[in-house]
Structures are given as structure tokens and as C-alpha cells.
Backbone as JSON Lines, residues from 0, in Angstrom:
{"i":0,"aa":"X","n":[0.85,-1.17,0.0],"ca":[0.0,0.0,0.0],"c":[0.9,1.23,0.0]}
{"i":1,"aa":"X","n":[0.6,2.18,-0.84],"ca":[1.43,3.38,-0.92],"c":[1.17,4.3,0.25]}
{"i":2,"aa":"X","n":[2.11,5.21,0.5],"ca":[1.98,6.13,1.62],"c":[0.82,7.09,1.45]}
{"i":3,"aa":"X","n":[0.5,7.45,0.22],"ca":[-0.58,8.42,0.0],"c":[-1.95,7.84,0.31]}
{"i":4,"aa":"X","n":[-2.13,6.53,0.1],"ca":[-3.43,5.93,0.37],"c":[-3.53,5.36,1.78]}
{"i":5,"aa":"X","n":[-2.4,5.23,2.47],"ca":[-2.42,4.63,3.8],"c":[-3.14,5.51,4.81]}
{"i":6,"aa":"X","n":[-3.03,6.82,4.68],"ca":[-3.65,7.71,5.64],"c":[-5.02,8.19,5.21]}
{"i":7,"aa":"X","n":[-5.54,7.68,4.11],"ca":[-6.82,8.15,3.59],"c":[-7.97,7.54,4.38]}
{"i":8,"aa":"X","n":[-8.84,8.38,4.89],"ca":[-10.0,7.95,5.65],"c":[-11.2,7.88,4.71]}
{"i":9,"aa":"X","n":[-11.75,6.69,4.51],"ca":[-12.89,6.55,3.6],"c":[-14.19,6.97,4.26]}
{"i":10,"aa":"X","n":[-14.18,7.27,5.55],"ca":[-15.4,7.65,6.25],"c":[-15.82,9.08,6.0]}
{"i":11,"aa":"X","n":[-14.87,9.98,5.82],"ca":[-15.2,11.39,5.61],"c":[-14.8,11.8,4.21]}
{"i":12,"aa":"X","n":[-15.49,12.78,3.68],"ca":[-15.21,13.21,2.32],"c":[-14.52,14.57,2.34]}
{"i":13,"aa":"X","n":[-13.28,14.61,1.93],"ca":[-12.56,15.86,1.74],"c":[-12.66,16.24,0.27]}
{"i":14,"aa":"X","n":[-12.11,17.4,-0.08],"ca":[-12.17,17.85,-1.46],"c":[-11.43,16.92,-2.41]}
{"i":15,"aa":"X","n":[-10.34,16.31,-1.96],"ca":[-9.52,15.48,-2.84],"c":[-9.7,13.99,-2.62]}
{"i":16,"aa":"X","n":[-10.52,13.58,-1.66],"ca":[-10.68,12.16,-1.37],"c":[-11.74,11.55,-2.29]}
{"i":17,"aa":"X","n":[-11.65,10.24,-2.51],"ca":[-12.68,9.58,-3.32],"c":[-14.01,9.51,-2.56]}
{"i":18,"aa":"X","n":[-15.02,9.02,-3.24],"ca":[-16.34,8.92,-2.62],"c":[-16.3,7.98,-1.41]}
{"i":19,"aa":"X","n":[-17.06,8.35,-0.37],"ca":[-17.09,7.54,0.85],"c":[-17.7,6.18,0.56]}
{"i":20,"aa":"X","n":[-17.15,5.16,1.2],"ca":[-17.64,3.8,0.99],"c":[-18.36,3.26,2.22]}
{"i":21,"aa":"X","n":[-18.38,4.02,3.3],"ca":[-19.1,3.64,4.51],"c":[-19.89,4.86,4.99]}
{"i":22,"aa":"X","n":[-20.93,4.59,5.76],"ca":[-21.7,5.71,6.31],"c":[-20.85,6.46,7.32]}
{"i":23,"aa":"X","n":[-21.04,7.76,7.35],"ca":[-20.31,8.6,8.29],"c":[-21.22,9.72,8.77]}
{"i":24,"aa":"X","n":[-20.82,10.35,9.86],"ca":[-21.6,11.45,10.42],"c":[-20.75,12.71,10.35]}
{"i":25,"aa":"X","n":[-21.23,13.68,9.59],"ca":[-20.53,14.95,9.43],"c":[-21.56,16.02,9.14]}
{"i":26,"aa":"X","n":[-21.35,17.19,9.71],"ca":[-22.31,18.27,9.47],"c":[-21.87,19.21,8.36]}
{"i":27,"aa":"X","n":[-20.83,18.86,7.62],"ca":[-20.39,19.71,6.52],"c":[-20.22,18.92,5.22]}
{"i":28,"aa":"X","n":[-21.14,18.02,4.96],"ca":[-21.11,17.23,3.73],"c":[-21.85,17.98,2.63]}
{"i":29,"aa":"X","n":[-21.21,18.11,1.49],"ca":[-21.84,18.79,0.35],"c":[-23.05,17.99,-0.13]}
{"i":30,"aa":"X","n":[-24.1,18.72,-0.51],"ca":[-25.29,18.08,-1.06],"c":[-25.52,18.64,-2.45]}
{"i":31,"aa":"X","n":[-25.45,17.81,-3.47],"ca":[-25.7,18.14,-4.88],"c":[-24.58,18.97,-5.51]}
{"i":32,"aa":"X","n":[-23.88,19.81,-4.77],"ca":[-22.74,20.57,-5.32],"c":[-21.92,21.1,-4.15]}
{"i":33,"aa":"X","n":[-20.71,21.54,-4.45],"ca":[-19.86,22.1,-3.4],"c":[-20.43,23.41,-2.86]}
{"i":34,"aa":"X","n":[-21.24,24.09,-3.66],"ca":[-21.85,25.34,-3.21],"c":[-22.86,25.09,-2.09]}
{"i":35,"aa":"X","n":[-23.43,23.87,-2.05],"ca":[-24.39,23.54,-1.01],"c":[-23.69,22.67,0.04]}
{"i":36,"aa":"X","n":[-22.81,23.27,0.77],"ca":[-22.12,22.6,1.86],"c":[-22.47,23.33,3.14]}
{"i":37,"aa":"X","n":[-23.19,22.69,4.04],"ca":[-23.56,23.36,5.29],"c":[-22.3,23.81,6.05]}
{"i":38,"aa":"X","n":[-22.3,25.06,6.48],"ca":[-21.13,25.59,7.18],"c":[-21.36,25.69,8.69]}
{"i":39,"aa":"X","n":[-22.57,25.39,9.14],"ca":[-22.88,25.44,10.56],"c":[-23.89,24.33,10.88]}
{"i":40,"aa":"X","n":[-24.02,24.0,12.15],"ca":[-25.02,22.98,12.51],"c":[-26.44,23.39,12.1]}
{"i":41,"aa":"X","n":[-26.76,24.67,12.16],"ca":[-28.09,25.13,11.75],"c":[-28.31,24.91,10.24]}
{"i":42,"aa":"X","n":[-27.27,25.14,9.45],"ca":[-27.38,24.92,8.0],"c":[-27.54,23.42,7.7]}
{"i":43,"aa":"X","n":[-26.85,22.59,8.49],"ca":[-26.98,21.14,8.32],"c":[-28.39,20.67,8.66]}
{"i":44,"aa":"X","n":[-28.96,21.2,9.73],"ca":[-30.34,20.86,10.11],"c":[-31.3,21.34,9.02]}
{"i":45,"aa":"X","n":[-31.06,22.53,8.48],"ca":[-31.89,23.03,7.39],"c":[-31.82,22.14,6.16]}
{"i":46,"aa":"X","n":[-30.64,21.63,5.86],"ca":[-30.47,20.71,4.73],"c":[-31.23,19.41,4.99]}
{"i":47,"aa":"X","n":[-31.15,18.91,6.21],"ca":[-31.88,17.68,6.55],"c":[-33.39,17.9,6.46]}
{"i":48,"aa":"X","n":[-33.87,19.06,6.9],"ca":[-35.3,19.37,6.79],"c":[-35.7,19.45,5.32]}
{"i":49,"aa":"X","n":[-34.85,20.03,4.48],"ca":[-35.13,20.07,3.04],"c":[-35.28,18.66,2.48]}
{"i":50,"aa":"X","n":[-34.41,17.74,2.89],"ca":[-34.49,16.36,2.39],"c":[-35.77,15.67,2.87]}
{"i":51,"aa":"X","n":[-36.19,15.95,4.1],"ca":[-37.45,15.39,4.6],"c":[-38.6,15.9,3.74]}
{"i":52,"aa":"X","n":[-38.63,17.19,3.47],"ca":[-39.71,17.78,2.66],"c":[-39.68,17.21,1.24]}
{"i":53,"aa":"X","n":[-38.49,17.04,0.68],"ca":[-38.37,16.48,-0.67],"c":[-38.88,15.04,-0.72]}
{"i":54,"aa":"X","n":[-38.59,14.26,0.31],"ca":[-39.07,12.88,0.37],"c":[-40.59,12.83,0.56]}
{"i":55,"aa":"X","n":[-41.14,13.73,1.37],"ca":[-42.6,13.8,1.53],"c":[-43.24,14.17,0.19]}
{"i":56,"aa":"X","n":[-42.63,15.11,-0.53],"ca":[-43.13,15.49,-1.86],"c":[-43.15,14.29,-2.8]}
{"i":57,"aa":"X","n":[-42.1,13.49,-2.76],"ca":[-42.07,12.3,-3.63],"c":[-43.19,11.33,-3.28]}
{"i":58,"aa":"X","n":[-43.4,11.07,-1.99],"ca":[-44.48,10.16,-1.6],"c":[-45.84,10.73,-1.98]}
{"i":59,"aa":"X","n":[-46.01,12.04,-1.85],"ca":[-47.27,12.66,-2.26],"c":[-47.49,12.51,-3.76]}
{"i":60,"aa":"X","n":[-46.44,12.69,-4.53],"ca":[-46.56,12.54,-5.98],"c":[-46.88,11.09,-6.34]}
{"i":61,"aa":"X","n":[-46.25,10.14,-5.66],"ca":[-46.55,8.73,-5.94],"c":[-47.98,8.38,-5.56]}
{"i":62,"aa":"X","n":[-48.5,9.01,-4.52],"ca":[-49.89,8.75,-4.11],"c":[-50.87,9.41,-5.08]}
{"i":63,"aa":"X","n":[-50.49,10.56,-5.64],"ca":[-51.38,11.26,-6.57],"c":[-51.36,10.67,-7.98]}
{"i":64,"aa":"X","n":[-50.28,10.0,-8.33],"ca":[-50.14,9.49,-9.7],"c":[-51.31,8.61,-10.13]}
{"i":65,"aa":"X","n":[-51.71,7.58,-9.37],"ca":[-52.84,6.76,-9.83],"c":[-54.15,7.52,-9.87]}
{"i":66,"aa":"X","n":[-54.29,8.51,-9.0],"ca":[-55.52,9.31,-9.01],"c":[-55.56,10.15,-10.28]}
{"i":67,"aa":"X","n":[-54.43,10.78,-10.62],"ca":[-54.37,11.56,-11.86],"c":[-54.55,10.66,-13.08]}
{"i":68,"aa":"X","n":[-53.94,9.5,-13.03],"ca":[-54.04,8.55,-14.15],"c":[-55.49,8.15,-14.4]}
{"i":69,"aa":"X","n":[-56.19,7.86,-13.33],"ca":[-57.57,7.39,-13.47],"c":[-58.54,8.52,-13.8]}
{"i":70,"aa":"X","n":[-58.37,9.68,-13.16],"ca":[-59.36,10.74,-13.32],"c":[-59.07,11.7,-14.47]}
{"i":71,"aa":"X","n":[-57.82,11.95,-14.78],"ca":[-57.5,12.93,-15.83],"c":[-56.94,12.32,-17.1]}
{"i":72,"aa":"X","n":[-55.9,11.51,-16.94],"ca":[-55.15,11.07,-18.1],"c":[-55.82,9.94,-18.87]}
{"i":73,"aa":"X","n":[-56.6,9.09,-18.23],"ca":[-57.23,7.96,-18.9],"c":[-58.73,8.13,-19.08]}
{"i":74,"aa":"X","n":[-59.24,9.32,-18.96],"ca":[-60.69,9.52,-19.01],"c":[-61.28,9.03,-20.33]}
{"i":75,"aa":"X","n":[-60.66,9.35,-21.45],"ca":[-61.23,8.91,-22.72],"c":[-60.77,7.5,-23.09]}
{"i":76,"aa":"X","n":[-59.63,7.09,-22.62],"ca":[-59.14,5.75,-22.94],"c":[-60.04,4.69,-22.32]}
{"i":77,"aa":"X","n":[-60.47,4.9,-21.08],"ca":[-61.32,3.9,-20.43],"c":[-62.65,3.73,-21.16]}
{"i":78,"aa":"X","n":[-63.16,4.77,-21.77],"ca":[-64.42,4.63,-22.49],"c":[-64.25,3.87,-23.79]}
{"i":79,"aa":"X","n":[-63.02,3.78,-24.27],"ca":[-62.76,3.08,-25.53],"c":[-62.43,1.6,-25.33]}
{"i":80,"aa":"X","n":[-62.14,1.2,-24.12],"ca":[-61.79,-0.19,-23.87],"c":[-60.5,-0.3,-23.1]}
{"i":81,"aa":"X","n":[-60.26,-1.44,-22.51],"ca":[-59.09,-1.64,-21.67],"c":[-58.35,-2.88,-22.17]}
{"i":82,"aa":"X","n":[-57.01,-2.83,-22.15],"ca":[-56.22,-3.98,-22.52],"c":[-56.4,-5.09,-21.49]}
{"i":83,"aa":"X","n":[-56.39,-6.33,-21.94],"ca":[-56.52,-7.47,-21.04],"c":[-55.14,-7.79,-20.48]}
{"i":84,"aa":"X","n":[-55.0,-7.89,-19.16],"ca":[-53.71,-8.23,-18.58],"c":[-53.25,-9.62,-19.02]}
{"i":85,"aa":"X","n":[-51.95,-9.83,-19.08],"ca":[-51.4,-11.12,-19.5],"c":[-51.84,-12.26,-18.61]}
{"i":86,"aa":"X","n":[-51.91,-12.02,-17.3],"ca":[-52.25,-13.11,-16.4],"c":[-53.71,-13.55,-16.54]}
{"i":87,"aa":"X","n":[-54.56,-12.7,-17.13],"ca":[-55.96,-13.05,-17.3],"c":[-56.12,-14.13,-18.37]}
{"i":88,"aa":"X","n":[-55.4,-13.98,-19.46],"ca":[-55.42,-14.93,-20.58],"c":[-56.86,-15.29,-20.97]}
{"i":89,"aa":"X","n":[-57.68,-14.28,-21.2],"ca":[-59.08,-14.52,-21.54],"c":[-59.22,-15.21,-22.9]}
{"i":90,"aa":"X","n":[-58.19,-15.12,-23.74],"ca":[-58.29,-15.79,-25.03],"c":[-58.36,-17.3,-24.86]}
{"i":91,"aa":"X","n":[-57.76,-17.84,-23.79],"ca":[-57.83,-19.27,-23.56],"c":[-59.22,-19.67,-23.07]}
{"i":92,"aa":"X","n":[-59.86,-18.82,-22.3],"ca":[-61.19,-19.13,-21.8],"c":[-62.23,-19.09,-22.91]}
{"i":93,"aa":"X","n":[-62.06,-18.17,-23.85],"ca":[-63.04,-17.99,-24.91],"c":[-62.76,-18.85,-26.13]}
{"i":94,"aa":"X","n":[-61.66,-19.59,-26.12],"ca":[-61.33,-20.44,-27.24],"c":[-60.63,-19.72,-28.38]}
{"i":95,"aa":"X","n":[-60.18,-18.49,-28.17],"ca":[-59.45,-17.78,-29.21],"c":[-58.01,-18.26,-29.24]}
{"i":96,"aa":"X","n":[-57.43,-18.22,-30.39],"ca":[-56.03,-18.56,-30.53],"c":[-55.2,-17.37,-30.05]}
{"i":97,"aa":"X","n":[-53.96,-17.64,-29.61],"ca":[-53.12,-16.53,-29.16],"c":[-52.89,-15.48,-30.26]}
{"i":98,"aa":"X","n":[-52.86,-15.88,-31.5],"ca":[-52.65,-14.93,-32.61],"c":[-53.82,-13.96,-32.69]}
{"i":99,"aa":"X","n":[-55.04,-14.43,-32.46],"ca":[-56.19,-13.54,-32.47],"c":[-56.1,-12.54,-31.32]}
{"i":100,"aa":"X","n":[-55.54,-12.96,-30.2],"ca":[-55.38,-12.07,-29.07],"c":[-54.4,-10.94,-29.42]}
{"i":101,"aa":"X","n":[-53.35,-11.26,-30.15],"ca":[-52.38,-10.25,-30.59],"c":[-53.07,-9.25,-31.5]}
{"i":102,"aa":"X","n":[-53.94,-9.72,-32.37],"ca":[-54.69,-8.81,-33.24],"c":[-55.61,-7.92,-32.42]}
{"i":103,"aa":"X","n":[-56.21,-8.48,-31.38],"ca":[-57.08,-7.71,-30.52],"c":[-56.3,-6.61,-29.79]}
{"i":104,"aa":"X","n":[-55.12,-6.96,-29.32],"ca":[-54.27,-5.97,-28.65],"c":[-53.84,-4.9,-29.65]}
{"i":105,"aa":"X","n":[-53.47,-5.31,-30.84],"ca":[-53.07,-4.35,-31.87],"c":[-54.22,-3.38,-32.17]}
{"i":106,"aa":"X","n":[-55.42,-3.9,-32.26],"ca":[-56.58,-3.05,-32.52],"c":[-56.83,-2.07,-31.38]}
{"i":107,"aa":"X","n":[-56.67,-2.55,-30.16],"ca":[-56.86,-1.67,-29.01],"c":[-55.8,-0.58,-28.97]}
{"i":108,"aa":"X","n":[-54.54,-0.94,-29.24],"ca":[-53.47,0.06,-29.26],"c":[-53.72,1.07,-30.37]}
{"i":109,"aa":"X","n":[-54.16,0.6,-31.5],"ca":[-54.43,1.51,-32.62],"c":[-55.57,2.48,-32.28]}
{"i":110,"aa":"X","n":[-56.63,1.97,-31.64],"ca":[-57.74,2.84,-31.21],"c":[-57.25,3.87,-30.2]}
{"i":111,"aa":"X","n":[-56.43,3.42,-29.26],"ca":[-55.92,4.35,-28.25],"c":[-55.04,5.41,-28.89]}
{"i":112,"aa":"X","n":[-54.27,5.03,-29.88],"ca":[-53.39,6.01,-30.52],"c":[-54.21,7.07,-31.26]}
{"i":113,"aa":"X","n":[-55.34,6.67,-31.78],"ca":[-56.15,7.66,-32.51],"c":[-56.78,8.68,-31.57]}
{"i":114,"aa":"X","n":[-56.89,8.36,-30.28],"ca":[-57.44,9.33,-29.33],"c":[-56.34,10.0,-28.52]}
{"i":115,"aa":"X","n":[-55.09,9.89,-28.99],"ca":[-53.96,10.52,-28.32],"c":[-54.19,12.02,-28.24]}
{"i":116,"aa":"X","n":[-53.94,12.58,-27.05],"ca":[-54.15,14.01,-26.84],"c":[-52.85,14.65,-26.37]}
{"i":117,"aa":"X","n":[-52.5,15.76,-26.99],"ca":[-51.25,16.44,-26.69],"c":[-51.21,16.9,-25.23]}
{"i":118,"aa":"X","n":[-52.24,17.55,-24.77],"ca":[-52.25,18.11,-23.42],"c":[-52.12,17.0,-22.37]}
{"i":119,"aa":"X","n":[-52.83,15.91,-22.56],"ca":[-52.76,14.79,-21.62],"c":[-51.36,14.18,-21.61]}
{"i":120,"aa":"X","n":[-50.81,13.95,-22.78],"ca":[-49.48,13.34,-22.86],"c":[-48.41,14.27,-22.3]}
{"i":121,"aa":"X","n":[-48.55,15.57,-22.56],"ca":[-47.58,16.52,-22.04],"c":[-47.64,16.59,-20.52]}
{"i":122,"aa":"X","n":[-48.84,16.65,-19.95],"ca":[-48.95,16.73,-18.49],"c":[-48.45,15.44,-17.84]}
{"i":123,"aa":"X","n":[-48.72,14.28,-18.43],"ca":[-48.23,13.02,-17.89],"c":[-46.7,12.96,-17.96]}
{"i":124,"aa":"X","n":[-46.14,13.38,-19.08],"ca":[-44.69,13.35,-19.25],"c":[-43.99,14.32,-18.29]}
{"i":125,"aa":"X","n":[-44.55,15.51,-18.1],"ca":[-43.97,16.47,-17.16],"c":[-44.06,15.95,-15.72]}
{"i":126,"aa":"X","n":[-45.17,15.33,-15.38],"ca":[-45.32,14.75,-14.04],"c":[-44.27,13.66,-13.82]}
{"i":127,"aa":"X","n":[-44.09,12.77,-14.8],"ca":[-43.1,11.7,-14.68],"c":[-41.69,12.27,-14.61]}
{"i":128,"aa":"X","n":[-41.42,13.33,-15.36],"ca":[-40.11,13.97,-15.33],"c":[-39.83,14.54,-13.94]}
{"i":129,"aa":"X","n":[-40.81,15.22,-13.36],"ca":[-40.66,15.78,-12.03],"c":[-40.49,14.68,-10.98]}
{"i":130,"aa":"X","n":[-41.26,13.62,-11.1],"ca":[-41.14,12.49,-10.18],"c":[-39.76,11.85,-10.27]}
{"i":131,"aa":"X","n":[-39.25,11.66,-11.47],"ca":[-37.91,11.09,-11.65],"c":[-36.84,12.02,-11.1]}
{"i":132,"aa":"X","n":[-36.97,13.33,-11.32],"ca":[-35.99,14.29,-10.83],"c":[-35.93,14.28,-9.3]}
{"i":133,"aa":"X","n":[-37.09,14.26,-8.65],"ca":[-37.12,14.22,-7.19],"c":[-36.51,12.91,-6.69]}
{"i":134,"aa":"X","n":[-36.85,11.81,-7.33],"ca":[-36.28,10.52,-6.94],"c":[-34.77,10.47,-7.09]}
{"i":135,"aa":"X","n":[-34.25,11.0,-8.19],"ca":[-32.8,11.01,-8.39],"c":[-32.11,11.95,-7.4]}
{"i":136,"aa":"X","n":[-32.72,13.07,-7.07],"ca":[-32.12,13.95,-6.06],"c":[-32.04,13.26,-4.7]}
{"i":137,"aa":"X","n":[-33.09,12.53,-4.35],"ca":[-33.06,11.78,-3.09],"c":[-31.99,10.68,-3.14]}
{"i":138,"aa":"X","n":[-31.86,10.03,-4.28],"ca":[-30.84,8.99,-4.42],"c":[-29.44,9.59,-4.25]}
{"i":139,"aa":"X","n":[-29.21,10.76,-4.86],"ca":[-27.91,11.4,-4.72],"c":[-27.63,11.8,-3.27]}
{"i":140,"aa":"X","n":[-28.66,12.22,-2.55],"ca":[-28.48,12.56,-1.15],"c":[-28.07,11.33,-0.34]}
{"i":141,"aa":"X","n":[-28.69,10.2,-0.6],"ca":[-28.34,8.97,0.1],"c":[-26.93,8.52,-0.29]}
{"i":142,"aa":"X","n":[-26.56,8.72,-1.54],"ca":[-25.25,8.29,-2.01],"c":[-24.09,9.09,-1.42]}
{"i":143,"aa":"X","n":[-24.37,10.2,-0.74],"ca":[-23.29,10.9,-0.04],"c":[-22.79,10.07,1.13]}
{"i":144,"aa":"X","n":[-23.58,9.09,1.56],"ca":[-23.26,8.2,2.68],"c":[-23.26,8.93,4.01]}
{"i":145,"aa":"X","n":[-23.85,10.1,4.06],"ca":[-23.98,10.86,5.3],"c":[-25.18,10.3,6.07]}
{"i":146,"aa":"X","n":[-24.97,9.91,7.31],"ca":[-26.03,9.29,8.12],"c":[-27.21,10.24,8.28]}
{"i":147,"aa":"X","n":[-26.96,11.49,8.52],"ca":[-28.05,12.46,8.7],"c":[-28.89,12.61,7.46]}
{"i":148,"aa":"X","n":[-28.25,12.66,6.29],"ca":[-29.0,12.77,5.04],"c":[-29.8,11.5,4.8]}
{"i":149,"aa":"X","n":[-29.19,10.35,5.06],"ca":[-29.86,9.07,4.86],"c":[-31.1,8.96,5.76]}
{"i":150,"aa":"X","n":[-30.93,9.28,7.03],"ca":[-32.06,9.21,7.95],"c":[-33.13,10.25,7.62]}
{"i":151,"aa":"X","n":[-32.72,11.4,7.1],"ca":[-33.7,12.41,6.68],"c":[-34.56,11.91,5.53]}
{"i":152,"aa":"X","n":[-33.93,11.26,4.56],"ca":[-34.68,10.71,3.43],"c":[-35.63,9.61,3.92]}
{"i":153,"aa":"X","n":[-35.14,8.71,4.76],"ca":[-36.01,7.65,5.29],"c":[-37.15,8.23,6.12]}
{"i":154,"aa":"X","n":[-36.83,9.21,6.94],"ca":[-37.86,9.85,7.75],"c":[-38.91,10.55,6.89]}
{"i":155,"aa":"X","n":[-38.46,11.2,5.82],"ca":[-39.4,11.86,4.91],"c":[-40.28,10.88,4.17]}
{"i":156,"aa":"X","n":[-39.72,9.74,3.77],"ca":[-40.53,8.72,3.11],"c":[-41.57,8.15,4.07]}
{"i":157,"aa":"X","n":[-41.16,7.92,5.3],"ca":[-42.11,7.44,6.32],"c":[-43.2,8.48,6.56]}
{"i":158,"aa":"X","n":[-42.79,9.72,6.78],"ca":[-43.76,10.77,7.07],"c":[-44.72,10.99,5.89]}
{"i":159,"aa":"X","n":[-44.18,10.96,4.68],"ca":[-45.02,11.12,3.49],"c":[-46.03,10.0,3.34]}
{"i":160,"aa":"X","n":[-45.6,8.78,3.59],"ca":[-46.52,7.65,3.51],"c":[-47.55,7.73,4.62]}
{"i":161,"aa":"X","n":[-47.13,8.16,5.8],"ca":[-48.04,8.3,6.93],"c":[-49.11,9.36,6.65]}
{"i":162,"aa":"X","n":[-48.71,10.45,6.01],"ca":[-49.63,11.56,5.76],"c":[-50.55,11.29,4.56]}
{"i":163,"aa":"X","n":[-49.99,10.89,3.44],"ca":[-50.78,10.78,2.21],"c":[-50.94,9.36,1.69]}
{"i":164,"aa":"X","n":[-50.49,8.38,2.45],"ca":[-50.56,6.99,1.99],"c":[-51.96,6.49,1.73]}
{"i":165,"aa":"X","n":[-52.94,7.03,2.43],"ca":[-54.32,6.58,2.25],"c":[-54.98,7.14,1.0]}
{"i":166,"aa":"X","n":[-54.37,8.13,0.36],"ca":[-54.98,8.73,-0.83],"c":[-55.23,7.7,-1.92]}
{"i":167,"aa":"X","n":[-54.27,6.84,-2.12],"ca":[-54.39,5.89,-3.22],"c":[-54.26,4.45,-2.75]}
{"i":168,"aa":"X","n":[-54.41,4.2,-1.47],"ca":[-54.22,2.85,-0.95],"c":[-55.22,1.86,-1.52]}
{"i":169,"aa":"X","n":[-56.43,2.31,-1.88],"ca":[-57.43,1.39,-2.42],"c":[-57.4,1.35,-3.94]}
{"i":170,"aa":"X","n":[-56.48,2.03,-4.56],"ca":[-56.39,2.08,-6.0],"c":[-55.51,0.94,-6.49]}
{"i":171,"aa":"X","n":[-55.98,0.18,-7.47],"ca":[-55.21,-0.97,-7.96],"c":[-53.93,-0.54,-8.65]}
{"i":172,"aa":"X","n":[-53.9,0.63,-9.3],"ca":[-52.66,1.1,-9.91],"c":[-51.59,1.33,-8.86]}
{"i":173,"aa":"X","n":[-51.96,1.86,-7.72],"ca":[-51.02,2.12,-6.64],"c":[-50.48,0.81,-6.09]}
{"i":174,"aa":"X","n":[-51.34,-0.18,-5.94],"ca":[-50.92,-1.44,-5.36],"c":[-50.04,-2.23,-6.33]}
{"i":175,"aa":"X","n":[-50.34,-2.14,-7.62],"ca":[-49.59,-2.91,-8.61],"c":[-48.24,-2.29,-8.93]}
{"i":176,"aa":"X","n":[-48.13,-0.97,-8.89],"ca":[-46.92,-0.29,-9.34],"c":[-46.22,0.47,-8.22]}
{"i":177,"aa":"X","n":[-46.44,0.09,-7.01],"ca":[-45.86,0.76,-5.86],"c":[-44.37,0.43,-5.81]}
{"i":178,"aa":"X","n":[-43.54,1.44,-5.57],"ca":[-42.11,1.17,-5.5],"c":[-41.65,1.08,-4.07]}
């Protein structure tokens, strides 16, 4: 082992050290950029509160997604018909061949494409973009390996689920696609 790596502490992150490989406790860990480095305990607590709020926002968005999907984004699609899930395999019950089922799915997709709406697709895409951005920011906070940031994210996810978890708990989309 060389002399330069022998004294390197993997627990704390300095400007020139590699990424931490173990959890550590420090009140001056940069979050998202070097410009966002808490310089006091109050700034560190503020950063942790921000992460809690961000995690609550993510849980609220995940709870609202199936509600928006059902009430706004799929309003016209549901009136046109619904795709049969793979596990249902209704073509076997009705005596249809699997090839006929593929034609049925193709017809349904084609009908749905003809009712494609710009506003609905744009709002769904922007919502998904925002949800992914919040999720990746939370992931980056956890990847700092700072115990306070990690516990803040977990606490925010718990608090968010506790507050808004019942919004979509009875919705099948929420139960099937819950992360």
C-alpha cells in the first residue's frame, strides 16, 4: 500500500478524497454541489429538513399518480376499452387462438393512438419527469453516505406515507406499481 493511500479515511469526504464507501456522520457534507455545503449545525439541520420535505413530496406525488391517471389522463381511454392483462389470458377461456389475441391488442393500441391528446401526454410526461428528478435527487443525497442525510430521506418517506398513503391505498394502480 502506498503512503498516500495509507492515511486516507474513507469515512469522511474531503475535497480530494474519493467517494465515501461507509456511512459517516458529518455536518459539513456537500449536497448536490460544493456550493451547497452546510457551514454550521443550523445549516446542516436546514439541509436535513429540506431532504425530509423532498421525500414527503415524492411520496405525495406517488400517491397522486394513480388518481391523476384514473381521473384525468385515462378519461377517454377507459371509455374506448381496456387492454386485457397477460395473467388473465381470456383468449384461452373464450377459445381464441393466441394470434387472435395479438390482433385484438393491436386493434386496441391503434384505437388508443387515434385518441392521443397532446395536453394529456404533455402533463403526464412532465409529471413523470418531475417524479424522476425528485427521486434522483433523493438517491444522490443517500449516495453521499452521510447518516443524517440518509435518515432524513427515510424519515421523509415514512412521514409522506403516513400523511398521504391513504390517498391511493385502495387504487389498484397504486398497489400494482408501488415502489
